[in-house]
DSSP file (Angstrom, degrees, kcal/mol; ACC not computed):
  #  RESIDUE AA STRUCTURE BP1 BP2  ACC     N-H-->O    O-->H-N    N-H-->O    O-->H-N    TCO  KAPPA ALPHA  PHI   PSI    X-CA   Y-CA   Z-CA
    1    1 A X              0   0    0      0, 0.0     2,-0.3     0, 0.0    51,-0.2   0.000 360.0 360.0 360.0 144.5    0.0    0.0    0.0
    2    2 A X  E     -A   51   0A   0     49,-2.5    49,-3.0    28,-0.0     2,-0.4  -0.939 360.0-124.3-131.4 157.5    1.1    3.5   -0.7
    3    3 A X  E     +A   50   0A   0     -2,-0.3    27,-1.6    47,-0.2     2,-0.3  -0.802  38.4 153.6-102.6 142.8   -0.3    6.9    0.3
    4    4 A X  E     -AB  49  29A   0     45,-2.3    45,-2.8    -2,-0.4     2,-0.4  -0.924  36.7-117.8-153.5 178.7   -1.3    9.5   -2.1
    5    5 A X  E     -AB  48  28A   0     23,-2.2    23,-2.8    -2,-0.3     2,-0.3  -0.995  30.6-117.4-129.0 132.5   -3.5   12.5   -2.8
    6    6 A X  E     + B   0  27A   0     41,-2.6    40,-3.1    -2,-0.4    21,-0.3  -0.519  33.0 174.6 -68.7 125.4   -6.2   12.8   -5.5
    7    7 A X  E     -     0   0A   0     19,-2.5     2,-0.3    -2,-0.3    20,-0.2   0.491  57.5 -31.5-111.2  -7.9   -5.2   15.5   -7.9
    8    8 A X  E     - B   0  26A   0     18,-1.1    18,-2.2    36,-0.1     2,-0.4  -0.981  57.5 -97.4 171.6-179.9   -7.9   15.1  -10.6
    9    9 A X  E     - B   0  25A   0     -2,-0.3     2,-0.4    16,-0.3    16,-0.2  -0.945  21.7-142.1-126.8 143.2  -10.2   12.9  -12.5
   10   10 A X  E     - B   0  24A   0     14,-3.2    14,-0.6    -2,-0.4     2,-0.5  -0.842  12.2-147.8-102.4 142.8   -9.9   11.3  -16.0
   11   11 A X        -     0   0    0     -2,-0.4     2,-0.5    12,-0.1    12,-0.0  -0.949  15.2-178.4-112.2 126.9  -12.9   11.0  -18.3
   12   12 A X        -     0   0    0     -2,-0.5     3,-0.1     1,-0.1    -2,-0.0  -0.968  13.7-173.9-126.5 115.1  -13.2    8.1  -20.6
   13   13 A X  S    S+     0   0    0     -2,-0.5     2,-0.4     1,-0.2    -1,-0.1   0.722  80.1  46.7 -79.9 -20.4  -16.1    7.9  -23.0
   14   14 A X        +     0   0    0      2,-0.0     2,-0.3     0, 0.0    -1,-0.2  -0.988  68.3 165.9-125.0 130.0  -15.1    4.4  -24.1
   15   15 A X        -     0   0    0     -2,-0.4     2,-0.1    -3,-0.1    -3,-0.0  -0.980  38.0-107.1-138.8 149.5  -14.0    1.6  -21.7
   16   16 A X    >   -     0   0    0     -2,-0.3     3,-1.6     1,-0.1    -2,-0.0  -0.452  34.1-115.4 -74.1 154.0  -13.6   -2.1  -22.1
   17   17 A X  T 3  S+     0   0    0      1,-0.3    -1,-0.1    -2,-0.1     0, 0.0   0.766 110.6  59.3 -62.7 -28.7  -16.3   -4.3  -20.5
   18   18 A X  T 3  S+     0   0    0     47,-0.1     2,-0.6     2,-0.1    -1,-0.3   0.464  77.0 104.8 -85.6   1.1  -13.9   -5.9  -18.0
   19   19 A X  S <  S-     0   0    0     -3,-1.6     3,-0.1    47,-0.2    47,-0.1  -0.730  76.6-124.5 -79.6 120.1  -13.0   -2.5  -16.4
   20   20 A X        -     0   0    0     -2,-0.6     2,-0.1     1,-0.1    -1,-0.1  -0.100  32.1 -84.3 -62.6 162.2  -14.9   -2.5  -13.1
   21   21 A X  S    S+     0   0    0     17,-0.1     2,-0.2    19,-0.0    -1,-0.1  -0.435  82.8  88.8 -65.7 138.5  -17.3    0.4  -12.2
   22   22 A X  S    S-     0   0    0     -2,-0.1    18,-0.2    -3,-0.1     2,-0.2  -0.777  73.8 -75.8 150.5 167.1  -15.5    3.3  -10.7
   23   23 A X  E     - C   0  39A   0     16,-2.1    16,-3.1    -2,-0.2     2,-0.7  -0.584  33.3-128.4 -89.8 152.4  -13.8    6.6  -11.5
   24   24 A X  E     -BC  10  38A   0    -14,-0.6   -14,-3.2    14,-0.2     2,-0.4  -0.914  36.5-172.4 -98.8 117.5  -10.3    6.9  -12.9
   25   25 A X  E     -BC   9  37A   0     12,-2.7    12,-2.6    -2,-0.7     2,-0.5  -0.872  27.1-127.3-117.4 143.5   -8.4    9.3  -10.8
   26   26 A X  E     -BC   8  36A   0    -18,-2.2   -19,-2.5    -2,-0.4   -18,-1.1  -0.750  33.5-171.0 -79.3 130.5   -5.0   11.0  -11.0
   27   27 A X  E     -BC   6  35A   0      8,-2.9     8,-2.7    -2,-0.5     2,-0.6  -0.993  16.8-150.2-129.1 129.4   -3.2   10.4   -7.7
   28   28 A X  E     -BC   5  34A   0    -23,-2.8   -23,-2.2    -2,-0.4     6,-0.2  -0.887  21.3-144.6 -97.3 120.2    0.1   11.9   -6.6
   29   29 A X  E >   -B    4   0A   0      4,-3.1     3,-2.2    -2,-0.6   -25,-0.2  -0.296  28.6 -99.8 -78.4 166.9    2.0    9.6   -4.4
   30   30 A X  T 3  S+     0   0    0    -27,-1.6   -26,-0.1     1,-0.3    -1,-0.1   0.781 123.5  56.2 -59.0 -28.6    4.2   10.8   -1.5
   31   31 A X  T 3  S-     0   0    0      2,-0.1    -1,-0.3     1,-0.0   -27,-0.1   0.404 123.0-103.9 -85.6   3.9    7.3   10.5   -3.6
   32   32 A X  S <  S+     0   0    0     -3,-2.2    -2,-0.1     1,-0.3     2,-0.1   0.306  74.8 140.3  94.0  -8.7    5.9   12.8   -6.2
   33   33 A X        -     0   0    0     -5,-0.1    -4,-3.1     1,-0.0     2,-0.5  -0.440  44.9-140.0 -68.1 139.1    5.0   10.1   -8.8
   34   34 A X  E     +C   28   0A   0     -6,-0.2     2,-0.3    -2,-0.1    -6,-0.2  -0.882  28.0 170.0-100.6 131.0    1.7   10.5  -10.6
   35   35 A X  E     -C   27   0A   0     -8,-2.7    -8,-2.9    -2,-0.5     2,-0.5  -0.889  33.0-124.6-132.0 165.6   -0.4    7.4  -11.2
   36   36 A X  E     -C   26   0A   0     -2,-0.3     2,-0.4   -10,-0.2    33,-0.2  -0.966  34.0-176.2-110.0 126.6   -3.9    6.7  -12.5
   37   37 A X  E     -C   25   0A   0    -12,-2.6   -12,-2.7    -2,-0.5     2,-0.4  -0.945  28.1-119.1-126.6 144.9   -6.0    4.6  -10.0
   38   38 A X  E     -Cd  24  71A   0     32,-2.5    34,-2.7    -2,-0.4     2,-0.6  -0.672  27.9-158.7 -78.7 132.5   -9.4    3.1  -10.2
   39   39 A X  E     +Cd  23  72A   0    -16,-3.1   -16,-2.1    -2,-0.4     3,-0.2  -0.895  25.1 166.5-119.3 101.5  -11.6    4.4   -7.5
   40   40 A X  S    S+     0   0    0     -2,-0.6    -1,-0.1    32,-0.5    33,-0.1   0.476  74.2  66.8 -86.6  -1.4  -14.7    2.4   -6.5
   41   41 A X  S    S-     0   0    0     31,-0.1    -1,-0.2   -18,-0.1   -19,-0.0   0.690 104.6-115.3 -95.1 -21.3  -15.2    4.4   -3.3
   42   42 A X        +     0   0    0     -3,-0.2    -2,-0.1     1,-0.1   -20,-0.0   0.822  47.6 175.5  88.8  34.3  -16.2    7.9   -4.7
   43   43 A X        -     0   0    0    -20,-0.1     2,-0.2     1,-0.1    -1,-0.1  -0.308  16.4-140.1 -71.5 157.6  -13.1    9.9   -3.5
   44   44 A X    >   -     0   0    0      1,-0.1     3,-1.8   -38,-0.0   -38,-0.3  -0.702  29.4 -71.5-119.0 169.6  -12.8   13.5   -4.4
   45   45 A X  T 3  S+     0   0    0      1,-0.3   -38,-0.2    -2,-0.2    -1,-0.1  -0.306 117.8  22.5 -59.6 136.9  -10.0   15.9   -5.5
   46   46 A X  T 3  S+     0   0    0    -40,-3.1     2,-0.3     1,-0.3    -1,-0.3   0.324  91.6 132.8  87.9  -6.9   -7.7   16.8   -2.6
   47   47 A X    <   -     0   0    0     -3,-1.8   -41,-2.6   -41,-0.1     2,-0.4  -0.571  57.4-126.6 -81.4 138.3   -8.5   13.7   -0.6
   48   48 A X  E     +A    5   0A   0     28,-0.5    28,-2.6    -2,-0.3     2,-0.3  -0.698  38.7 179.6 -81.6 134.4   -5.7   11.6    0.9
   49   49 A X  E     -AE   4  75A   0    -45,-2.8   -45,-2.3    -2,-0.4     2,-0.4  -0.893  31.4-124.8-136.1 160.6   -6.1    7.9   -0.2
   50   50 A X  E     -AE   3  74A   0     24,-2.4    23,-2.4    -2,-0.3    24,-1.1  -0.923  30.9-166.4-104.1 134.0   -4.5    4.5    0.2
   51   51 A X  E     -AE   2  72A   0    -49,-3.0   -49,-2.5    -2,-0.4     2,-0.4  -0.968  10.9-161.1-125.6 135.1   -3.6    2.8   -3.0
   52   52 A X  E     - E   0  71A   0     19,-2.5    19,-2.7    -2,-0.4     2,-0.3  -0.883  18.6-161.8-109.3 150.0   -2.6   -0.8   -3.7
   53   53 A X  E >   + E   0  70A   0     -2,-0.4     3,-0.8    17,-0.2    17,-0.2  -0.830  38.5  11.2-130.8 164.8   -0.8   -1.7   -6.9
   54   54 A X  T >> S-     0   0    0     15,-2.4     4,-1.9    -2,-0.3     3,-0.5  -0.369 117.3  -9.9  76.0-146.1    0.0   -4.6   -9.2
   55   55 A X  H 3> S+     0   0    0      1,-0.2     4,-2.5     2,-0.2    -1,-0.2   0.775 131.4  60.4 -63.9 -27.4   -1.6   -8.1   -8.9
   56   56 A X  H <> S+     0   0    0     -3,-0.8     4,-0.6     2,-0.2    -1,-0.2   0.913 106.5  47.0 -65.2 -41.5   -3.2   -7.3   -5.6
   57   57 A X  H X4 S+     0   0    0     -3,-0.5     3,-0.8    -4,-0.2     4,-0.3   0.941 116.9  42.1 -64.5 -48.0   -5.2   -4.5   -7.3
   58   58 A X  H >< S+     0   0    0     -4,-1.9     3,-0.9    10,-0.3     8,-0.7   0.858 111.6  56.3 -68.0 -35.3   -6.3   -6.6  -10.2
   59   59 A X  H 3< S+     0   0    0     -4,-2.5    -1,-0.2     1,-0.2    -2,-0.2   0.553  83.6  84.8 -76.4  -8.2   -7.0   -9.6   -8.0
   60   60 A X  T << S+     0   0    0     -3,-0.8     2,-0.7    -4,-0.6    -1,-0.2   0.840  77.7  73.6 -61.5 -32.9   -9.4   -7.7   -5.8
   61   61 A X    <   -     0   0    0     -3,-0.9     5,-0.3    -4,-0.3     3,-0.1  -0.753  61.2-175.3 -91.1 113.0  -12.2   -8.4   -8.2
   62   62 A X  S    S+     0   0    0     -2,-0.7    -1,-0.2     1,-0.2    -2,-0.0   0.862  77.5  49.2 -74.9 -38.3  -13.4  -12.0   -8.0
   63   63 A X  S    S+     0   0    0      2,-0.0     2,-0.3     0, 0.0    -1,-0.2   0.608 114.7  33.6 -85.6 -12.2  -15.9  -12.2  -10.8
   64   64 A X  S    S-     0   0    0     -3,-0.1     2,-1.0   -46,-0.0    -3,-0.1  -0.928  77.2-115.6-137.9 162.0  -13.8  -10.6  -13.6
   65   65 A X        -     0   0    0     -2,-0.3     2,-0.3     2,-0.0    -6,-0.1  -0.823  42.9-154.2 -96.6  94.3  -10.2  -10.4  -14.7
   66   66 A X        -     0   0    0     -2,-1.0     2,-1.5    -8,-0.7   -47,-0.2  -0.544  12.7-144.4 -79.7 128.1   -9.8   -6.6  -14.2
   67   67 A X        +     0   0    0     -2,-0.3     2,-0.3   -49,-0.2    -1,-0.1  -0.396  58.3 121.9 -86.8  60.1   -7.1   -4.9  -16.3
   68   68 A X        -     0   0    0     -2,-1.5   -10,-0.3     1,-0.1     3,-0.1  -0.891  43.0-173.4-124.2 154.9   -6.0   -2.5  -13.6
   69   69 A X  S    S+     0   0    0     -2,-0.3   -15,-2.4     1,-0.3     2,-0.4   0.493  76.9  40.7-119.7 -12.6   -2.7   -1.8  -11.9
   70   70 A X  E     - E   0  53A   0    -17,-0.2   -32,-2.5   -34,-0.1     2,-0.4  -0.993  61.1-178.2-143.2 133.2   -3.7    0.6   -9.2
   71   71 A X  E     -dE  38  52A   0    -19,-2.7   -19,-2.5    -2,-0.4     2,-0.5  -0.995  26.1-131.5-135.5 127.6   -6.8    0.6   -6.9
   72   72 A X  E     +dE  39  51A   0    -34,-2.7   -32,-0.5    -2,-0.4   -21,-0.2  -0.687  30.5 170.7 -77.5 122.6   -7.9    3.0   -4.3
   73   73 A X  E     +     0   0A   0    -23,-2.4     2,-0.3    -2,-0.5   -22,-0.2   0.460  56.9  18.0-114.2  -4.7   -8.7    0.9   -1.2
   74   74 A X  E     - E   0  50A   0    -24,-1.1   -24,-2.4     2,-0.0     2,-0.5  -0.984  56.6-135.7-165.1 153.3   -9.2    3.6    1.5
   75   75 A X  E     - E   0  49A   0     -2,-0.3     2,-0.6   -26,-0.2   -26,-0.2  -0.963  27.6-135.4-112.1 127.1   -9.8    7.2    2.2
   76   76 A X        -     0   0    0    -28,-2.6   -28,-0.5    -2,-0.5     3,-0.1  -0.734  19.8-176.4 -88.6 120.2   -7.7    8.7    5.0
   77   77 A X        -     0   0    0     -2,-0.6     2,-0.3     1,-0.3    -1,-0.2   0.891  65.2 -12.6 -82.7 -42.4   -9.7   10.8    7.3
   78   78 A X              0   0    0      1,-0.0    -1,-0.3   -30,-0.0     0, 0.0  -0.985 360.0 360.0-156.0 158.3   -6.9   12.2    9.6
   79   79 A X              0   0    0     -2,-0.3    -1,-0.0    -3,-0.1    -3,-0.0   0.457 360.0 360.0 -80.3 360.0   -3.3   11.6   10.4
């Protein structure tokens, strides 16, 4: 898991069927790296989030083979 902050939202008018429901968000990680993460939680811009990456992110979805590499798994309320 890594910590990041949502910096924006991506809009995609066309998506493949196996992409789960959720928003595609730009997330800046603590080290300054920018990634795109799938957000099934409804997080907003400026929100601190926890992100999991790689096979753990894709393996979260049991019923489909999700083509994702980063998944927001939590919203941080306070330090």
